[in-house]
Structure formats: structure tokens, C-alpha cells
C-alpha positions in Angstrom: 15.5 -15.6 -21.3 14.1 -12.8 -23.8 11.5 -14.9 -25.1 7.4 -14.2 -24.9 7.5 -15.8 -21.3 9.7 -13.2 -19.9 7.7 -10.3 -21.4 4.7 -12.0 -19.6 6.4 -12.0 -16.3 7.7 -8.6 -16.6 3.9 -7.6 -17.1 2.8 -9.3 -14.1 5.3 -7.9 -12.0 4.0 -4.3 -13.2 0.5 -5.2 -12.6 1.5 -6.7 -8.8 3.1 -3.5 -8.1 0.2 -1.1 -9.1 -2.2 -3.6 -7.2 0.3 -3.1 -4.1 0.3 0.7 -4.9 -3.7 0.7 -5.3 -4.3 -1.1 -2.0 -2.0 0.9 -0.2 -3.6 4.4 -1.1 -7.2 2.6 -0.9 -6.2 2.0 2.7 -4.9 5.5 3.4 -8.2 7.0 1.8 -10.2 4.9 4.4 -8.6 6.3 7.1 -9.9 8.7 9.8 -8.9 12.2 9.7 -7.4 11.8 6.3 -7.0 15.2 4.4 -5.6 16.3 1.0 -2.1 16.9 2.1 -1.9 13.5 3.6 -3.1 11.9 0.4 -0.6 13.9 -1.4 2.2 12.5 0.9 0.9 8.9 0.0 1.2 9.7 -3.6 4.5 11.0 -3.2 5.5 7.8 -1.7 4.2 5.8 -4.2 5.8 8.0 -7.1 9.0 7.8 -5.2 8.9 4.0 -5.2 7.7 3.6 -8.6 10.1 6.1 -10.1 9.4 10.0 -9.8 11.1 11.0 -13.3 8.7 8.6 -15.0 5.6 10.0 -12.9 6.5 13.6 -13.6 7.1 13.3 -17.3 3.7 11.3 -17.4 2.4 14.6 -15.7 4.2 17.1 -18.0 6.3 18.2 -15.1 9.8 18.2 -13.8 10.5 15.6 -11.0 11.3 18.9 -8.7 7.8 20.2 -9.4 5.9 17.1 -9.1 7.5 16.5 -5.7 6.8 19.9 -4.6 3.1 19.4 -5.5 3.1 15.9 -3.8 5.0 17.3 -0.5 2.4 20.0 0.0 4.6 23.0 -0.6 2.8 23.8 -4.0 -1.2 23.4 -4.8 -1.7 19.8 -5.6 -3.9 20.0 -8.9 -6.7 17.2 -9.7 -5.1 16.5 -13.3 -1.8 16.0 -11.5 -3.3 13.4 -9.1 -5.1 11.9 -11.9 -1.8 11.8 -14.2 0.3 10.2 -11.2 -2.4 7.7 -10.8 -2.3 6.9 -14.5 1.5 7.1 -14.3 1.4 4.3 -11.5 -1.0 2.1 -13.4 -3.8 2.6 -11.0 -7.4 4.4 -11.5 -9.6 6.6 -9.3 -13.0 5.0 -8.8 -16.2 6.5 -7.2 -18.4 4.2 -5.5 -21.5 4.7 -3.3 -20.8 4.5 0.6 
């Protein structure tokens, strides 16, 4: 089935995947004693599930360089965090606590 219904079904699956990743990362951010390296590893897991080559391409890095940044063996830059989230189809939002 290659009609318009299939295209919309694929969009729903992509949005569902992004929603699940957003929920996972949001839950991790609300944990006690959560730090930069833990957040980076959470992004690494989400990126590997989504497809590291796609995420790395969107960030302008090789898969190996992206993996090193997200694993904590290299510094994690904010532009990489934003690029990773954009590639995953999610957004970082600031809110009052």
C-alpha cells in the first residue's frame, strides 16, 4: 500500500517514536542526582535506537565522533545536544519550577 494512507501511517509511527523518546528523556531529567554524563548517555541510547548515522549526519559529525561525545569520552557540546534532539524529532523546552 503506497497511497496517502501509508504516508500518514509512517508519520504517526515517527511521531510516536519521538514522543516515546521525549518521555524517556524527560523522565531521566527529573531523576535525583542526574548529571551531564547521565544525560549524555541517555541521548546516546535514544540515538542508537533511532539510528546513530542519521543523528550524527544531522549534527555534522561522524558516527564515531557522535558516539564519543554522547558516551562521555569527549566533551559534550550544547550544539550537539540540540542537534541530537532535532534529529530525534524532539525539542528542549524550558519551564518554571
